[in-house]
N, C-alpha and C positions, 0 to 999 in steps of 0.2 A: 503494497500498499504507500503511495506517494507521502511523503510528508508536505503538511499543510503548514502554507505561508503565516509567519504571523504578523501580524499589521502593527507596522512602529513607528513614534508619533518621536517629536522632538520636544522636551523637556524646555519652557523659554526661561528658564531660571538660572538653568547649568548648562543649556546647551547642548547636551548629552540625546544621544537616539536609545528611546528606552520600546518595551512593547505597549502596548497601548493599556494593555490591562492593568498596569502598575503605574499609571497615570490618571489622570484626573481633569476632566474637562470643565474649562470655563469660560463661559459665553457670554457675547454681548449681542441684544437683540437690536430689531431694527428702533426702538423707544429709546436707545441707548443707556438700559437697564442691564447691568452684570450679575451674574448668578452660577451659580455652582450648576452643572449639571452630570448627575452622577450614572445617567443612561449612555451618554453622548449621542444623543439623537434630538435635542433641541436646535431648533433655526438661529441661524444667526454665526457672527463670527466666534470662532472657538481659538482658544488656547491652554495646550497642557502643560500638568505640573505633576512632579513623581511624589505619591502620596509617602511621603518624609516629614517631618514635624520640623524639622532644619530649614529644609527647601522652603518650606510656606511660610516660615519664619525670615526668612533672606528677602521671600518673595515681599513681604508686608516692611521689611526694612526699606528694600530698596525701592517700592512702592511698581514693582516691576507690571501689572496689570494695567497700572496708570499711563505707562508707554506704551504696552501694548495695543491698548484700543484707541488711545488720546486722549482719555476722559481722567477727570477730578474722581474717584473713587471712593468712598468714606470708610473712614479706619472700621467701621461696624461689618465689611463685608472682610476684611483680610482676618477679625477676626475670626467669623463663622468658620471661612477658608481652612483657619489653623487646627480650630477645633473638629471639621469636620476631617481633614487629613490623619490628627490624629489619632479619633472613631476609627477612621477605616486600617490606620498601621496596627492598632492594636486589634481587633476584629482577624485580619490578616495573620496577625503570629498565634492567634489563640485556636485559629480554626482551619490552618494553614492556609495554601493557597490554591484549594481545591482540586489537586489531585489524589 
C-alpha cells in the first residue's frame, strides 16, 4: 500500500514546516475578525502556529498575527490563543497523538 502524503504547513512564528496536525489555524474573516480555527475549515485568510506554549507566548510578545493580518489585534485574543495551545498540548500529552 502506498504511503499517504502528509500535508505540511509553515509555522509563522518559527518559520518551520510542520505536519498540519501539529499546528492550529488562526483565521481572519472578511469582517476583519480574528479567531482560532480548530477545524481548519473556516472561511478567510489563515495562518498556522505550532501547538507549543512557548511558541504561542512568543507570538503574543512579537504580536505576530498583527503583522500577518495587517490588523491591531486585542491582547485578549493572544491570551485565548495561549490558553488554547496549552490545553491542546496537555491533551496530546495525556491521550497521545491518536495512533
